[in-house]
N, C-alpha and C positions, 0 to 999 in steps of 0.2 A: 233587865233590859238587854237587848241584843248588843253584843260587843262590836267594835269596828271590825275585828278579825272575822267574826261570824258573818257580818253583813257582806264583807268583801268575798268570803268563801261562797256564800249563796249566790251573790250576783255574778260571780265568775262562772259558777256551775250553770246558772240559768242561761247566761249568754252562750256557753258552749253547747248546751242542749238545743237552744233555738237555732244556732248555726248548723247543727246537725240536721235539723228539719229543713232549713232554708238559709243558705249563706247570706242572703239578702233580706233577712227577716226584719231588720230595722226599718226598711222602707217598703215592706210588703203590704202594709195597711191592715194587718190582722187585728181583729177586735178583742184584744186581751181583756179589757174591762167588761166587754160583753160576756166573755167566758167567765170572768169573776162573778158577774151578775147571776149567770145560770147556776154556778156552784153555790152562790149564796141562797138561791131559791131551794136548791137541794138540801142545804143545811137546815133551812126552815122545815122542810119535810122530815128530816131526821129528828128535829126538835119536837115536832108535833104542834099543830095549830088548830085542828078541827074540834070545835067545841061540842059537836053533836055526836062524838064517839070517843071511846076510851083510847088514849094514846100514851105511849111511854117514851121518854127522851132517850135516844141512842147516843150516848156520849162519845164512845170510840169513833162512830161514823161522823159525828159532828167535828171531831178533831181532825179526821182525815180530810174532810171538806175544807177546813181552814188551811191545811197544808196545800191543797190544790189551789185555793184562792190566792195564797201567798206566791205560788209560782207565777200566776198571771199578773199579780200586782207588781212583782219585781220586774217582769218583762215590760209592763207599761212604764215603769219608772226609768228603766234603762233607755227606752225610746225618748222619754222626756229630756234626758240629758245626752241624747245623740250618741249613745254607745259608750260614753265615758263612765267606766265602772267606778273609778275613784270619786268622781263628782256625784254619782248616784248614791254611793255609800255615805258620803258626807251629808247629802240632802236627807237621806233616810235617818241618819243618826241625829240630825237636828230636829226632825219631826218627832223622833222617839223621846227626845229630851224636853219636849214641850210640857209645860206645867199643867195644861188643861186638855181634856178630851172633847171639849165643846165643838159641836159641828153646826154650821149654819147651812140650812137647806131651804130653798124657796122663802128666803127672808124670815125664817123661823130658827131660833136657837134650840138645839137639842143637847142634853147633858147625859151622856151614856151611863154615868155612874148612878143616875136616878131612874134609869130605864131597865126593864127586864131584858134578858138575853134575847127573847123572841123579838121584842121591839128594836133592839140594836141590830139584829140580823136583817130585819126589814129595812132599817135605815141604811145599812151598808148596801143592800140590794138596790135601793133607790139611788144612792150616790153613784154606784157603778153604772146604772142605766143612764145617768146623766153624764157619764164619762168622767167621773171623779172618784177619788179613793182617799179615805182618811186613815193614815197609819195609826194615830192614837186610838181611833175608834176600833180598828181591827185588833190592836193589841189588848184593848179592854175586853173585847169579845173572847180573845184567846184566854184571858184570865177567867172570864165567866164560864168558860168551858173546862175549867180546872186543868189548864195546861200552862206550864212554865215556858219562858222564852227559850230556855235550854232544850226543852222537849220539842218545841217547834223547830228549832235548828236541827236537832237529832233526826226527827222524822223527815224534815225537808231534804237534808243531805242524803239520808238513806234511800229515799224514793228516787231522787235524782240519779244517784250513783247506780242503783239497781237498773234503772231504765237504760243508762249508758252501757252497763255490763250486758244486758240482754241484747242490745243492738250490736255490740261488738262480737257477740258469740252466736250470731245466726238467727236472731229473733224474727227478722223480716223475711228471710227465705225459708223459715220453718225448720231449721236444723238445731235450734236451741233446745236443750233439755231442761224443762222447768222443775222436775223433781229429781233431787240428788239424795241418794242414801235414804230413800223413803220420806224425805222432807221437801216441801215446796221451797223455792228460792226465797220467798217472803219470810219463811221461818228461819232460814239460814241467815238472812239479813238481820233479824231480831237478835239472834245469837251473837253475830259479829258486833253489832252496835253496843251490846252490853259489855264488851271487853275493851273498848277503845275510849280514849280521852277526847272528849269533844273540843277541848281547848287547844289541841295540837294544831300547829299551823298547816300540817299536811293531812288533816283528818280525813278529807274526802279520798285522798290517795290511799290511805290506810284501809278505808272501807273497801275500796275497789280491789286492792291487793288481797285482802282477806277473803273476799268472795272468789277471786280468781284461784286462790290456793285450794279452797274447798271444792270448787268446781272441777279442777284438774284432778284432785284426789278421788273424786267420785266416778271418774271415767274408767 
């Protein structure tokens, strides 16, 4: 289960990123659960659902979609608690601690542990379309996608910090250099994440600083 520290780190990073896009994001009316719905549909595509043709599940892409969905779900949760990061973290922690993954939708009870990954992705899509999000359902899907909560945290922080780093180094005006020492920045990020302790209270700052050092040495 995600720790309180991990939740606080992710929520803080999400708030900072959203503020970078629009300082008034909390009241802008953005459709974060609509975005989560679209990402859920993309996850279904990566899983494969067409019975009339051969398809193979793409697990790495599925995991990436879950990380994107989590970005939007965190944003929607922060809005629910009017920007109070601590209150949001407490609420998510309580949902994570629930003893059941049961979901009620259209007066019908669904039990994710009795459903396939594909059916659970479809259920998550429907909930998002109805402006709802089930944290226990999402976490069960994470498990079905062979992903630990630590790995969700690691990938989430990595992608968030890399996006910040790109913006801070000229991504918008086109001066950012994406390939350093014959490796793309995504590859450098993977190297960095493998060397750091995800339980450190300043984990995200360590990721950023390690990227900055590598970038500076490559110039």
